[in-house]
C-alpha positions as a Markdown table, in Angstrom:
| # | Residue | x | y | z |
|---|---|---|---|---|
| 1 | Met | -30.0 | -0.9 | -74.6 |
| 2 | Lys | -26.2 | -1.0 | -74.5 |
| 3 | Thr | -24.2 | 2.2 | -73.9 |
| 4 | Phe | -22.8 | 3.7 | -77.0 |
| 5 | Ser | -20.0 | 6.2 | -77.8 |
| 6 | Val | -20.3 | 9.6 | -79.4 |
| 7 | Val | -17.3 | 11.7 | -80.1 |
| 8 | Leu | -17.7 | 15.3 | -81.2 |
| 9 | Ile | -14.6 | 16.8 | -82.7 |
| 10 | Arg | -14.8 | 20.5 | -83.1 |
| 11 | Glu | -13.3 | 22.9 | -85.6 |
| 12 | Lys | -9.6 | 23.6 | -85.1 |
| 13 | Asp | -9.2 | 27.0 | -83.5 |
| 14 | Glu | -6.0 | 28.4 | -84.8 |
| 15 | Glu | -4.5 | 29.9 | -87.9 |
| 16 | Leu | -0.9 | 29.9 | -88.9 |
| 17 | Phe | 0.6 | 32.7 | -90.8 |
| 18 | Ser | 3.6 | 32.5 | -93.1 |
| 19 | Ser | 6.5 | 30.3 | -91.8 |
| 20 | Ser | 7.4 | 28.8 | -88.5 |
| 21 | Cys | 9.3 | 31.9 | -87.5 |
| 22 | Cys | 6.0 | 33.8 | -87.3 |
| 23 | Pro | 3.8 | 33.6 | -84.2 |
| 24 | Arg | 0.5 | 31.7 | -84.1 |
| 25 | Leu | -2.7 | 33.6 | -83.9 |
| 26 | Gly | -5.4 | 31.7 | -82.2 |
| 27 | Gly | -9.1 | 32.6 | -82.9 |
| 28 | Asp | -10.8 | 32.1 | -79.6 |
| 29 | Phe | -8.7 | 34.2 | -77.3 |
| 30 | Arg | -7.8 | 37.0 | -79.7 |
| 31 | Leu | -10.1 | 40.0 | -79.9 |
| 32 | Phe | -9.8 | 43.0 | -82.3 |
| 33 | Arg | -11.2 | 46.4 | -81.6 |
| 34 | Thr | -13.7 | 47.4 | -84.2 |
| 35 | Gln | -16.1 | 50.4 | -84.5 |
| 36 | Asp | -18.7 | 48.4 | -82.7 |
| 37 | Gly | -16.5 | 47.2 | -79.9 |
| 38 | Phe | -14.5 | 44.0 | -79.9 |
| 39 | Glu | -14.7 | 41.0 | -82.3 |
| 40 | His | -13.1 | 37.6 | -82.3 |
| 41 | Ala | -10.4 | 37.1 | -84.8 |
| 42 | Phe | -12.1 | 34.1 | -86.4 |
| 43 | Pro | -15.8 | 34.5 | -85.8 |
| 44 | Glu | -16.8 | 31.6 | -88.2 |
| 45 | Arg | -14.8 | 29.2 | -86.1 |
| 46 | Arg | -16.3 | 30.5 | -82.9 |
| 47 | Lys | -19.8 | 30.0 | -84.5 |
| 48 | Val | -18.9 | 26.3 | -85.2 |
| 49 | Met | -17.7 | 25.8 | -81.6 |
| 50 | Lys | -21.0 | 27.2 | -80.3 |
| 51 | Glu | -23.0 | 25.0 | -82.6 |
| 52 | Met | -21.1 | 21.9 | -81.5 |
| 53 | Gly | -21.8 | 22.8 | -77.9 |
| 54 | Ala | -25.5 | 22.9 | -78.7 |
| 55 | Val | -25.2 | 19.5 | -80.3 |
| 56 | Tyr | -23.4 | 18.1 | -77.2 |
| 57 | Met | -26.1 | 19.4 | -74.9 |
| 58 | Arg | -28.9 | 18.0 | -77.1 |
| 59 | Leu | -27.2 | 14.6 | -77.3 |
| 60 | Lys | -26.8 | 14.5 | -73.5 |
| 61 | Glu | -30.5 | 15.5 | -73.1 |
| 62 | Ala | -31.8 | 13.0 | -75.7 |
| 63 | Phe | -29.7 | 9.9 | -74.7 |
| 64 | Gly | -28.7 | 10.6 | -71.0 |
| 65 | Asp | -26.6 | 7.8 | -69.6 |
| 66 | Gln | -27.0 | 5.6 | -72.7 |
| 67 | Ala | -24.5 | 7.7 | -74.6 |
| 68 | Arg | -20.9 | 8.4 | -73.6 |
| 69 | Val | -20.5 | 11.7 | -75.3 |
| 70 | Gln | -17.1 | 13.4 | -75.4 |
| 71 | Tyr | -16.4 | 16.8 | -77.0 |
| 72 | Ile | -12.7 | 16.9 | -78.1 |
| 73 | Asp | -10.6 | 19.8 | -79.4 |
| 74 | Pro | -8.6 | 18.3 | -82.3 |
| 75 | Arg | -5.4 | 20.1 | -81.1 |
| 76 | Asn | -5.6 | 17.8 | -78.1 |
| 77 | Tyr | -4.1 | 15.0 | -80.2 |
| 78 | Leu | -3.3 | 12.6 | -77.4 |
| 79 | Ala | -6.8 | 12.6 | -76.0 |
| 80 | Leu | -8.3 | 12.4 | -79.5 |
| 81 | Met | -6.1 | 9.4 | -80.6 |
| 82 | His | -6.7 | 7.6 | -77.3 |
| 83 | Arg | -10.4 | 7.9 | -77.8 |
| 84 | Met | -10.2 | 6.8 | -81.5 |
| 85 | Phe | -8.1 | 3.7 | -80.6 |
| 86 | Thr | -10.4 | 2.9 | -77.7 |
| 87 | Asp | -13.5 | 3.1 | -79.9 |
| 88 | Val | -11.9 | 1.1 | -82.7 |
| 89 | Leu | -10.8 | -1.7 | -80.2 |
| 90 | Thr | -14.2 | -1.7 | -78.4 |
| 91 | Tyr | -16.7 | -1.5 | -81.3 |
| 92 | Lys | -14.6 | -3.1 | -84.0 |
| 93 | Pro | -15.7 | -1.1 | -87.1 |
| 94 | Pro | -14.8 | -2.4 | -90.6 |
| 95 | Leu | -11.1 | -2.0 | -91.5 |
| 96 | Ser | -11.8 | 1.0 | -93.8 |
| 97 | Ala | -13.7 | 2.9 | -91.2 |
| 98 | Ala | -11.1 | 2.1 | -88.6 |
| 99 | Leu | -8.3 | 3.4 | -90.8 |
| 100 | Lys | -10.2 | 6.5 | -91.6 |
| 101 | Leu | -10.5 | 7.2 | -87.9 |
| 102 | Leu | -7.0 | 6.4 | -86.9 |
| 103 | Thr | -5.5 | 8.5 | -89.7 |
| 104 | Leu | -7.9 | 11.3 | -89.1 |
| 105 | Ser | -8.6 | 11.4 | -92.8 |
| 106 | Phe | -11.9 | 13.4 | -92.6 |
| 107 | Pro | -12.7 | 17.1 | -92.3 |
| 108 | Phe | -13.5 | 18.7 | -89.0 |
| 109 | Pro | -15.9 | 19.3 | -87.3 |
| 110 | Ala | -17.0 | 15.7 | -87.1 |
| 111 | Ile | -19.3 | 13.3 | -85.2 |
| 112 | Ile | -18.2 | 9.7 | -84.6 |
| 113 | Val | -20.5 | 7.0 | -83.2 |
| 114 | Asn | -19.0 | 3.7 | -82.1 |
| 115 | Gly | -15.8 | 4.1 | -84.1 |
| 116 | Arg | -17.6 | 5.1 | -87.3 |
| 117 | Leu | -17.7 | 8.5 | -88.9 |
| 118 | Leu | -21.3 | 9.7 | -88.9 |
| 119 | Met | -21.0 | 13.3 | -90.0 |
| 120 | Ala | -18.2 | 15.6 | -91.1 |
| 121 | Lys | -17.6 | 19.2 | -92.1 |
| 122 | Glu | -21.3 | 20.3 | -92.2 |
| 123 | Ile | -22.9 | 19.2 | -88.9 |
| 124 | Gly | -26.3 | 20.9 | -89.0 |
| 125 | Asp | -29.1 | 21.3 | -86.6 |
| 126 | Pro | -28.9 | 19.5 | -83.1 |
| 127 | Glu | -32.2 | 17.8 | -83.7 |
| 128 | Glu | -31.0 | 16.4 | -87.0 |
| 129 | Val | -27.9 | 15.1 | -85.3 |
| 130 | Val | -30.0 | 13.4 | -82.6 |
| 131 | Glu | -32.2 | 11.7 | -85.2 |
| 132 | Lys | -29.2 | 10.5 | -87.2 |
| 133 | Val | -27.5 | 9.1 | -84.1 |
| 134 | Arg | -30.8 | 7.5 | -83.1 |
| 135 | Ala | -31.2 | 5.9 | -86.6 |
| 136 | Phe | -27.6 | 4.7 | -86.5 |
| 137 | Val | -27.9 | 3.1 | -83.1 |
| 138 | Gly | -31.4 | 1.7 | -84.0 |
| 139 | Arg | -29.9 | -0.2 | -87.0 |
| 140 | Gly | -27.9 | -2.3 | -84.6 |
| 141 | Asp | -24.5 | -0.8 | -85.4 |
| 142 | Val | -23.8 | -0.5 | -81.6 |
């Protein structure tokens, strides 16, 4: 079987307040003191990042060297766009799918397989993701 590409784009981990004169408050590195100790500023985003990490590990376990899995932070725009362009040129998805990828007109987090958006916003269980990727690859869309 040919090698295929899987790109995991995680949730953005930042929040902007007010105007550009105000500082950014990032979720992953900011902790607030609470009655129970310390808590992340944006725990819901931290949860999504951990879930995407579990999906990454499960995909690597399930497909091994068959899948080229990359986990990208959407704030790393250059790496993300390089990977989108590379996948579009390599796998030649339909024009509508290619434009959707290259304009990033889909919600995060997202999973992209061979230049086609497979899942976005609600990712779900790692086993479910593996089965969807397996079904997608099995259809001959590689």
